[in-house]
NUTOR-421001 format. One record per atom (N, C-alpha, C): y, x, z. Coordinates in steps of 0.02 Angstrom, whole numbers, plus 50000, padded with zeros to 5 digits. Example, Ala and Ser with C-alpha at 12.3 -4.5 7.8 and 13.67 -1.06 7.14 Angstrom:
# residues 2
497165066050390/497755061550390/498355066050390/498885064250354/499475068450357/500025064550394/
This chain:
# residues 287
514595147349771/515025141449772/515545141849716/515815147849704/516315148649652/516005147549583/515375149849574/515045148849510/514925141549496/514735137849547/514625130649539/515275127149520/515825128949556/516475126049542/516695127649471/516595134049449/516785136149382/516375132349330/515715131849341/515295128249294/515495120949288/515695117949345/515915110949344/516545110049302/517025114649311/517645114349273/517515115149198/517065120049182/516915121349111/516565115349080/516095112249117/515755106349091/516235100549080/516705099649129/517205094349122/517645095449062/517855101649051/518285103148995/517915102248929/517265103748929/516865102848868/516835095548849/516715091148900/516685083948886/517345081448859/517905083648891/518565081548868/518715084048798/518515090448785/518625093248718/518245089548665/517625087648681/517215083948632/517535077248618/517775073848672/518085067248662/518715067848620/519085073248630/519685074248591/519525075548518/518985079548506/518795081048438/518555074848401/518275070048438/518025064048406/518585059348384/519155059748419/519685054848405/520285057848371/520325064548370/520905067648338/520685072048280/520805078548286/520655083348232/519985086548245/519475085048204/518795087648215/518775095048202/519195097648161/519175104748143/519535109148193/519815106348246/520195110448294/519715114748334/519875121248342/519455125948379/519755127948445/520415127148454/520745129248516/520995123048552/520705121548611/520905115848651/521165118048718/521625114248745/521905115548812/521835109348854/521565110348915/521465104848961/521805106549027/522195101849054/522535102749118/522165098749171/521845102249219/521465099049272/521745101349339/522095096849375/522375098649440/522855104349433/522725109949470/523145115849468/522885121049418/522415118949374/522125123649326/522295121549255/522415126549212/522455125549140/521855129149109/521425125449073/520825128249043/520935128548968/520905134448939/521015135448868/520355137548836/520135133548789/519515135148752/519685140348699/519295145748698/519465151448656/519245150748583/518925145148566/518735144048496/518105147748476/517665149348522/517035152748507/516585148148466/516285150948412/515865146948369/515225144748404/514985148648452/514345147248484/514375140648523/514955138848549/515005132648588/515295126948547/515615128548493/515935123348453/515425119648410/514935123548385/514465120548338/513745120648362/513625123248421/512945123448448/512955121048519/512835114448529/512875111548595/512275113248639/511755116448608/511155118048648/511275124148692/511805128048675/511945134048716/512395132148774/512235134548834/512645133248893/513285137248889/513845134448916/514485138048912/514485144348955/514855149448931/514925155648968/515655156548990/515755160849040/516425161949067/516905164549015/516665168948969/517135171848921/517295167148863/516995161048862/517175156148812/517835152648829/518075153448891/518665149848915/519145154448950/519785152748946/520295156148986/520555151049037/520495152749102/520695148049155/521305150949191/521845147049190/522465149149223/522565144849285/522625148249341/522725144749406/523475144349419/523755138149417/524465137249430/524615137749504/525225139549524/525415139549595/525315132549625/525115132449688/524985126149722/525625122049727/525565115649708/526135111149712/525995105849764/526435105249813/526345100349866/526545093449840/526105088649849/526215081849825/526325077349884/526885073949886/527055069449941/526865062349922/526725058449972/526625051349962/527305047949965/527575046649906/528265044249902/528295037049879/527745033349888/527755026449866/528305022349900/528395023749967/528895019950004/529605021949985/529705028349965/530385030749952/530605029349881/530155027049837/530355025549769/530705018749764/530675014949816/530975008249814/531735008749823/532085004649785/532815004249793/532995000749858/532614995349874/532714991649936/532094992449980/532214993350044/531674993650094/531874989050151/531414984450170/531574979350220/531104980050280/531394979450339/531024979750402/531174973350441/530654969650461/530754963250494/530614963750570/530964959450607/530864958650680/530874965250717/531464968250717/531584974450756/531814972450826/531584976250875/531724974550945/532084980350978/532654978751013/533034983651051/533004981951126/532974987151166/532994986251239/533434991851268/533974989851301/534424994951327/534844992451385/535344996551404/535794995051458/536474992951431/536804988551467/537464986151448/537964987551504/538574989151483/539114990151531/539764989351494/540324990451527/540964990251492/541444995151525/541914997451484/542445001851507/543044997451525/543174996851589/543694992351614/544364995951618/544814994251573/545484997351572/546024992351596/545814987051629/546274981951651/546684984451711/547334983051709/547774984451766/547834977951806/547414977351858/547384971151896/548014970051939/548424975151947/549044974351984/549604971651941/549514971751875/550034969151829/550064961551832/550654958651823/550724951251827/550294947551776/550194950451716/549804946951664/549064946551682/548834950951727/548134950851747/547974944651789/548484941551818/548374935651860/548114929751820/548204929951753/547924924651711/547164925051710/546904931151714/546184932151710/545844931851778/546114935351827/545774935951892/546234933851948/545944931252000/546294929152060/546644935052092/547224933852120/547594939252154/547174942352209/547164949052209/546754952552259/546114955452230/545894952852174/545294955552140/545484961852102/545054966952106/545194973152070/544564975452032/544584981552005/544034984051965/543384984352004/543424985952068/542824986552109/542454979852113/542824974452115/542514967852120/542164965852055/542374968752000/542064967251935/541584972751912/541404977051958/540934982451942/540234979551932/539874982351883/539204979851867/538674983851902/538094980751912/537494984351934/537184987351872/537254993851864/537064997151801/536334996251783/535894997151830/535184996751815/534934989751799/535344984551814/535134977651802/535554974151750/536034977651721/536434974851666/536104977151601/535844972351563/535414974051507/535694971451441/535444974651388/535584972451319/534924971851282/534784966051255/534184964751216/534394962151148/534154965451095/534324963451027/533684961850989/533694956450952/533144954750907/533434954150837/533244958950794/533494959050725/532994955350681/533224950050649/532784946350604/532554950650546/533014954850523/532824959750472/533344965350470/533134971150447/533574976650430/533374978850360/533874979950317/533734982050249/534094988450233/533754992750194/534034999250176/534084999650100/534675001150075/534815001650003/534925008949985/534525011449938/534595018349916/535245019249878/535635024349898/536255025849864/536205032449825/535895037549855/535835044049823/535185047449845/534675047449802/534045051049813/533705049349879/533835043449905/533535041249969/533755045450028/534215050050016/534515054050071/535115050250099/535495047250055/536075043150075/535905035850062/535945031750114/535755024750108/536265020250142/536285013950121/536675008850155/536195004450195/536335003550259/535884999850303/536254993950333/535954988050330/536274981950355/535734977050377/535944971850413/535444967050438/535774960950470/535354957250506/535584951250541/535154950450603/535484949250660/535104948550722/535474944950777/535134944150832/535404941050892/535484946350946/536094947150971/536254951951025/536374948151089/536024950251142/536074946851207/536274951751261/536794949951299/537054954151352/536984950551419/536734954051468/536694951351536/537084956051582/537664953751607/538084957651651/537944955451724/537664960051763/537514958551833/538054961451878/538364957051918/538924959051960/538684960752031/539014965752060/538824967952127/539184964052182/539754960852164/540134957052214/540024949552205/540294945652250/540194938352250/540744934752212/540874936852150/541374933452109/541064927352075/541484922752054/541264916952015/541744915951957/541464913751900/541874912251841/542024904751839/542634903151819/542854896151813/543064894651742/543154888151728/543334885951661/544074886551646/544484887051698/545214887451690/545484893651725/546104895351709/546424901251738/546614899951812/546524904951855/546194911351843/545434910451834/545154914051786/544454913051768/543974916351816/544204921451852/543774924951900/544064924151970/543664921552016/543874920652086/543344923552132/543554925152193/543084927652243/542774921652279/542104921452280/541764915752311/541684916952386/541474911652420/541414911952494/540694913052517/540224913452471/539524914352491/539244920552458/538664922652483/538334928552455/537804926452404/537804929952348/537324928452295/536784933952293/536154931852288/535624936752278/535574938652204/535834934452161/535874935952090/536504932852063/536894936852026/537534934452000/537654937851932/537564934151879/537624937151812/538004932651764/538264935951712/538584932651655/538174934351593/537944929251557/537574930251494/538034928551436/538014932851383/538374931551321/537914933251263/537854928551215/537434929651157/537834929351093/537674933751045/538034934250982/537554934450923/537784931750867/537464933050802/537834939050772/537464944250753/537774950550734/537534952950666/538014955550627/537874958550562/538124965850564/537684970850562/537904977850560/537924980550489/538384985250477/538424988950415/538454996350433/537965000250409/537935007350427/537785011650366/538035017750368/537845022950321/537275026850352/536715027350316/536125030850342/536045037450304/535945042850342/535815049450313/535115051650334/534685052750285/533995054550298/533835060950259/533895066950290/533785073250254/533065074150230/532585070650259/531885071450241/531595064650221/531775061950163/531555055150145/530805054450134/530455060150123/529735059750111/529325059850175/529675060450232/529335060350297/529535053950334/529035050150354/529175043650385/529535044450452/529355049650490/529635050450557/530055056850562/530455058250512/530905063950515/531555062250550/532015066950549/532665065950579/533095061650533/533455056750561/533925052850521/534475050150567/535045048650537/535625046450575/535955040650538/536145035450575/536515029850547/537125028550589/537685026850557/538305025350593/538715020550552/539075016150587/539485011250553/539815006450601/539885000250580/540214995050620/539794988650618/539934984150666/539594977750667/540104972250683/539954966250659/540354960350674/539904955350709/540134952750767/539734948250808/540124941950823/539784936250815/540084929750832/539724926750892/540094924750942/539794922251004/539474915450992/538834914951010/538454908751003/538434904751067/538474908251124/538434904651188/538544909351246/538724906451303/538834910351364/538734905951424/538474908851478/538404905151541/538344909951599/538484907451658/538374911351719/537734908751753/537414913151790/536824911251829/536894914351898/536894910151949/536964912552018/536394909652061/536144913752106/535624911652152/535854913252223/535834908152266/536034908952336/535644904052379/535634905552444/535294900952491/535654894252495/536314894352491/536704888252498/536654883652437/536674886552377/536694882452316/536054882752275/535604887052294/535004887852253/535164891252188/534844889052134/534974891752067/535494887452032/536024890652010/536584886951981/536774890151914/536794886251860/537004888551794/537624884751773/538084888351742/538704885351718/538844887851647/538834883251598/538954885051528/539694883851511/540024889151489/540724888651470/540944894851433/541574894951409/541834900751372/542094906251419/542374904351477/542614909151528/543094914351501/543534912451455/544034916951426/543724922451382/543094921651362/542764926451318/543024925751247/543094931351213/543304931151143/542734928551099/542904924851047/542374922251002/542064927650958/542444932950943/542204938350900/542194944950937/541704949150919/541694955950945/541534960650887/541954965750880/541854970850828/541714977450862/541204980950838/540974986850874/540814992550826/540874998750853/540585004550820/539845004750840/539415006050791/538695006250805/538395012650776/537855015050807/537525021050784/536785020850803/536395024550765/535675025050778/535445032050761/535035034950805/534775041750795/534025041550797/533705044050744/532975044350741/532735051450747/532305052750796/531995059250807/531245058250810/530905059050753/530195057550751/530095050150759/529615048050801/529485040950811/529975037550858/530415041450891/530885038750940/531555037250907/531835031250921/532485029350894/532935027050951/533525029850954/534015028151005/534605024850971/534855019351000/535425015850971/535995015551023/536585014350998/537165013551043/537715009751008/538155006751048/538725003051021/539315003551069/539905002951041/540525002851082/541004997951049/541224992951087/541644987651059/542354990051045/542604988150987/543294989850968/543784985251003/543604978951010/544044974151045/543764972451114/544134968651153/543944967451223/543464961551229/543104961551285/542624956151298/542984949551312/543514949851352/543894943951371/544584944051337/544874938151332/545544937651302/546074940851346/546014940051413/546554942151458/546354948051503/545834951651485/545634957751522/545434963051472/545574969351489/545434974851444/544764978151462/544234974551448/543554977051460/543214978051392/542984984351379/542694986151315/541934987251325/541524982651302/540794983351312/540494989151272/539974992151300/539574997151264/538844996651285/538414999051243/537694998751256/537355005351236/536775006551263/536335012051242/535625010151258/535165011851213/534465009851226/533995012451173/533385009851173/532855011751127/532755006251074/532635008451013/532515003750958/531795004550934/531434999050931/530744999050909/530714996650837/530695001650791/530765000250720/530335005150680/530135003050619/529745007450575/530165012950544/530825011650534/531265016750508/531975015550533/
């Protein structure tokens, strides 16, 4: 097998040498050919230079085997911009409630007698779904340091465990007189994130990488949805003292094919209550 491989290399080098002699210097006796990890040097033997009827011999050539060089498929990493469309997030939503419901100013937001327990969420049923129209990555330094940004729709569903209801005027939260089988507040935002991405292994599609930054969200709509035996299904569209803007810290961690995202709001969900939303979940993305 080695002899066949050697003969093939020598034949290939002979063809290349002949082609070179035809187009460059015909009188040249010493040729060098680089094939893969081999350098083949023709020793200038007269028997092969001027007599093509003789088959090549091993001592007519010097073959140097270079150390193996690993070649990566870097077509994707050579791009300055890389774009990923229609990314989907699925996670849990909650908030850190720092409101002092006993304080007089809290009466603007919630009816007297309502406390943190009444505004507690059902964790397993409070969800966050994000649909990113696109995410783009801009190479800053050797594809290890990148700027990542995008545009998407963020949707929050807050499921309440108590029988509270939201109203259009102050106090915005009151205790209702009936039992709800489903009681939620939906809020949707258009969101633009800006993150610094660190990718120590840019030549590996599913290596470790980390992104962190901030996002700005503008509220597009909000409504409550309640289901009860007495009222059936009831939807109410209104602002409910919700802030029009939400600014958040955002992060993403990639470990192989799995990507985990999270966010924590810098400002409060409502104008008159100190509730800071946060999320955690899985991101379905190519990078």
